[in-house]
C-alpha positions as CSV (number, residue, x, y, z in Angstrom):
1,X,-15.6,9.7,-30.1
2,X,-17.8,9.0,-27.6
3,X,-16.5,7.0,-24.3
4,X,-18.3,3.2,-23.7
5,X,-20.2,3.2,-21.0
6,X,-19.2,-0.4,-19.8
7,X,-21.2,-2.4,-17.0
8,X,-18.6,-2.5,-13.7
9,X,-17.7,-6.4,-13.3
10,X,-15.4,-7.8,-10.4
11,X,-13.8,-11.0,-12.5
12,X,-14.0,-14.2,-11.5
13,X,-10.9,-15.5,-9.4
14,X,-8.8,-18.0,-7.8
15,X,-6.1,-17.4,-5.0
16,X,-3.2,-20.1,-4.0
17,X,0.2,-20.7,-2.7
18,X,2.5,-23.2,-1.8
19,X,5.7,-22.7,0.6
20,X,7.6,-20.8,-2.4
21,X,4.8,-18.3,-4.5
22,X,1.7,-17.3,-5.0
23,X,-0.7,-17.8,-8.1
24,X,-3.1,-15.5,-9.0
25,X,-5.5,-16.5,-11.6
26,X,-8.0,-13.8,-13.3
27,X,-11.0,-15.2,-15.7
28,X,-10.5,-12.3,-18.3
29,X,-13.2,-13.9,-21.2
30,X,-13.6,-11.6,-24.4
31,X,-10.7,-9.2,-23.1
32,X,-7.8,-8.2,-25.4
33,X,-4.3,-9.0,-23.3
34,X,-3.1,-5.5,-24.5
35,X,-6.0,-3.3,-22.7
36,X,-4.9,-5.6,-19.1
37,X,-3.5,-3.4,-16.2
38,X,-2.3,-5.6,-13.3
39,X,-0.5,-3.8,-10.5
40,X,0.7,-5.2,-7.6
41,X,2.2,-4.5,-4.2
42,X,3.5,-6.8,-1.4
43,X,0.3,-7.1,0.3
44,X,-1.9,-6.7,-2.6
45,X,-2.9,-6.5,-6.2
46,X,-5.4,-4.8,-8.6
47,X,-6.8,-5.2,-11.8
48,X,-8.5,-3.3,-14.6
49,X,-9.5,-4.9,-18.0
50,X,-12.3,-3.5,-20.6
51,X,-13.7,-5.6,-23.3
52,X,-16.8,-4.1,-25.5
53,X,-19.2,-4.1,-22.7
54,X,-18.6,-4.6,-19.4
55,X,-15.2,-3.8,-17.6
56,X,-13.4,-5.7,-15.1
57,X,-12.0,-4.4,-12.4
58,X,-10.8,-5.2,-8.6
59,X,-8.4,-5.1,-6.1
60,X,-7.6,-7.6,-3.9
61,X,-5.6,-8.0,-0.2
62,X,-3.4,-11.4,0.3
63,X,-2.3,-13.1,3.4
64,X,0.8,-13.4,3.1
65,X,3.5,-10.9,1.0
66,X,5.2,-11.1,-2.1
67,X,7.8,-9.5,-4.6
68,X,6.3,-7.8,-7.0
69,X,9.3,-7.1,-8.6
70,X,9.7,-10.7,-9.7
71,X,6.2,-11.7,-10.5
72,X,5.0,-12.9,-13.8
73,X,2.4,-13.3,-15.9
74,X,0.5,-15.1,-19.2
75,X,-2.2,-14.6,-20.5
76,X,-4.0,-17.1,-22.7
77,X,-7.6,-17.9,-23.5
78,X,-9.1,-15.4,-21.4
79,X,-7.0,-16.5,-18.5
80,X,-4.9,-14.3,-16.2
81,X,-2.4,-16.4,-14.3
82,X,-0.3,-14.2,-12.3
83,X,2.9,-16.2,-10.2
84,X,4.7,-14.2,-7.3
85,X,7.7,-15.6,-5.1
86,X,6.8,-15.3,-1.6
87,X,9.1,-12.7,0.8
88,X,9.1,-15.2,3.4
89,X,8.0,-18.9,4.0
90,X,4.1,-19.1,5.0
91,X,4.8,-22.2,6.5
92,X,3.3,-22.4,10.3
93,X,3.2,-25.0,13.4
94,X,0.2,-27.0,13.5
95,X,-1.7,-26.8,16.4
96,X,-3.0,-29.7,18.3
97,X,-6.8,-30.0,18.6
98,X,-8.3,-31.7,21.6
């Protein structure tokens, strides 16, 4: 069987966090859940997900460290949603503006 040549595409992602967790949302229309590969470390994550004509892929750095071993992921209607707890609180000190 011949390997299909797919067009590489960086997917649309949304990153956000509250005081406890990072939330990562990745749009993967037309992808099957079984074909998604998602790997995370404390400071980054990488994704690849093929579909018939394209291959979504990319790696991203995180501003705050997460615990990847406690991350959870769901995939519904083409949207991958990953939640990972922050290792430390990312609350800063308010700086007054003069």
